[in-house]
N, C-alpha and C positions, 0 to 999 in steps of 0.2 A: 038443317043448318047449312049454310053454302060455305063452299070450301074454295079458297082462292085458287086461282091457276097455279100461281108458284109453287104453292105448299103441296096441289095434288101432284105436279108434275116429279118435286123433289121427294116427296113422301114414297109415291110410287117408285122413282129410280132407288134409293135406298132400301126399300124391302125387294126389289127384284135383284138388287146387288148381292144383298145376302140368301139369296135364295141359288143364285149363281155359283156363289163361293162354295156352297155345299154340294151343290148337283156336279161340281167339276172335279169334286173327288171321286166320283162313281167314273168305273174303267170307259164306259162310253162316251164321256164326257171330256176326259182329260186332254184330247187332242186339240179342243176349241182354245183357239188363241185368245189373248187378253182385248183385243181390237175386236174380234168379233163377240166378245160377252159385251163389251161396253155398247158396241152398235144393236146387240139384241135388245139390252136394258132400255136404250132409245127407244127402240123399235115398239117395244111392250108401252111403253109410256104415253108413247103417240098413239098407240090405239086406244089406251084408257082414256085417254083427252077426247078421240075422235066419238067414242060411245058416246061418254057424258055428254058430248055437244050435236050429237046425231048428227058428223059430218062423215056420210056413208062413203063418199066418193074417195075420200082418201085412205080408206081401210086397206085396199088390195095392195098397195107399194108396200108397207111395214110387213104387212102378213107374206109377202114374197121376200122378203130380206130375210125373215125369221125362217121360212122354209128351206132356202138356200144354205142358211148356216146349220139347220138342225138336221138337213136330210139323211146325212149320215149316221150321226147320234143316235137318232131314232129310228134309224134304219127304215126311212119312208121311201115310196117309190120314186126311183130316179127319173128326174126331170132335168134336161139341160137348163141352165141359168138364165142363158138367152131366151128360151121359151117361157120362163117363168116370167121374166120382166117383162115380155111382149104381153103376156097374158094379163099381168096385172095391169099394165098401162091401158088395154082396153078393156078391162072391167071397171077401172077407175072411168073411163069416157062414159061406159054404158050406165054407171051409177049416177054421173052426173047429170046425164041425160032424164033418166027415172026420177031423181030427186033434185030438181032444177032450184027449189027454193032453199035447200038445206045444204047448197055446195056455193063454190066460188066466192063472191062478196056478200051473197046474201045473209049468211049465216055468222058473218063477223059484225058483232054489233058493238058499237061504240054509244058513249053519252054526249049526244052533241053538242056544241056550243051555242050559247044562247045568250041573251042580255041578262038572265035569270042566274042567280047563283046555283039554283036547285038542277039546273041543266047543265053545268060544267061537272067535268069529272072531278072525282073526288081528291086527287093531286096531282097538280099541274107545275112541272119543273120550270122556271123560267130562266132562260139561257143568258149570258152575260152576250154584250154587242160584240157579235161575230157574222162577219159578212161571208164566211166560208166553213160554216159549221158541219158538223159529222155526229152523226148518233148510230150506234148499233145495239141489237136488242138480240138475246139469245136466251129463250125459255123465260120469257116474262113480258111485262106490259111496262110501257113506259109514254107518258105523255109529256110533251115538250112544248112550251111557246117560245120560239126565235123571238129574238132582237137584234136588228140588223137597221143601220142607216144607207148602207149601199149595197145589198147583198147580190153576190156575182155566182157562187157555185154553193152548190150543198149535196152531202153524200149521207143517205139513210139507207141500213142494212138491217133488215129483219128475218131471223130465221126460228122457227117454233114459236113466234110470241106475237104480239101486238105494238103496233108504234102509232102512236096520233100527235101529230106535228101541228101548231097553230101559226099562222103567219100575219094574224092582225096586228102585229106592232113591228112588221118589217117593210121596208122601202127598198123597192129593186134598183138596181143597177140601169144608169138610162139606156146601157145595152142589154137590158133584160137579164137574166140569171138561168142557170142550168142547174136540174137538180138531178143525180142520180141516185134512181132506186132499184135496189135488189132486194125482192123478197121471195124466201122459199118457205113453204108450210108455215105461212104466217099472213098476216093482215097488217096494211099501211093505211092509213087516213091522213090526208091533208087538208085542213080547213084554211082555205084562202080566199081573200079579199074579192068581192063580186065584180070589181071594176078591172080585174085583170084578165088578161090572153092567155089560156092554157094549149100551150102545144104539145100535143102527145106522140111522143115517139118511143112507147114502152112495147119492148115484145112481151108475148103471154104465151104461156105453155101449160097446158091443163090448170088454168088458173081464170082470173076475171078482172077486168079493169072498167071502171065505172066513175065516168066524169061528169059531173053537174051540167046541164045543158044552158043552164042560167048565167054564165060567164060571158063578158062582154067579147065582141066581134073583134076579129085583127083589125089594129088600126097601127099608126105611126106615134099616137097621141096617149097611148095605155101600155102600162107595163106588161112586160111578156115574161112567162114562167114557162122554160121547156124543162118535158120530164123524160130523162133518159134512163134506161136499164132493163130490167127485167122482170116477171113475176112468173113463178111455177111452183104447181099445187098451192095456190094462195090468193089474195086478193087486194086490190090496190082501188082505194077511191078517195075522189077529190071532190070536195063538197065547198060552195061558197057560203062567207059569213059577211 
């Protein structure tokens, strides 16, 4: 039986919340703040999700967060926070090199668009005609088909989730359009008409950006889509349709 991503996250979150409420009654745990408890629950939930999808390169970061929080309550060997953070980053890079097929964009799998209904995502939300759309995803998966007759700007934010955007019903502004992408611990996929020209201005930190090579070359006569923003511990993929 397959468990939906959102159910896995929220089910794990509630179970861990119950456990932390009980543990917080013991003397060693009473000094842990509510904020630290929430961060710990999110870190543990993310570890479960990483293991379920074999995303090894992402594991050191939440483990480092848990070590810093529980170092004193569990009487673990003292390590300076900055050393823990640096070590976790180096470990993430090392795992990404050792397991390249299980990291960055490669392990974020989407059901790609095609003419056949069998290849479309199960549920795609159609947006209203909007030349400046904005979509935010936190702990979930969203598929959105944009509708715009003169797209100028767009903003897409994805944290701990997956976002899929279709541009097949979009006309760009004569001056082109600018899309701001911010992806952290997640995946964003843009499905864009093949005859557009993509200008990549994305900043990538411990993540991946993959742009299809089949898009049109730069020309004054074709629509131009500029991608700004950043991706960290996640992946952004731009495919032509």
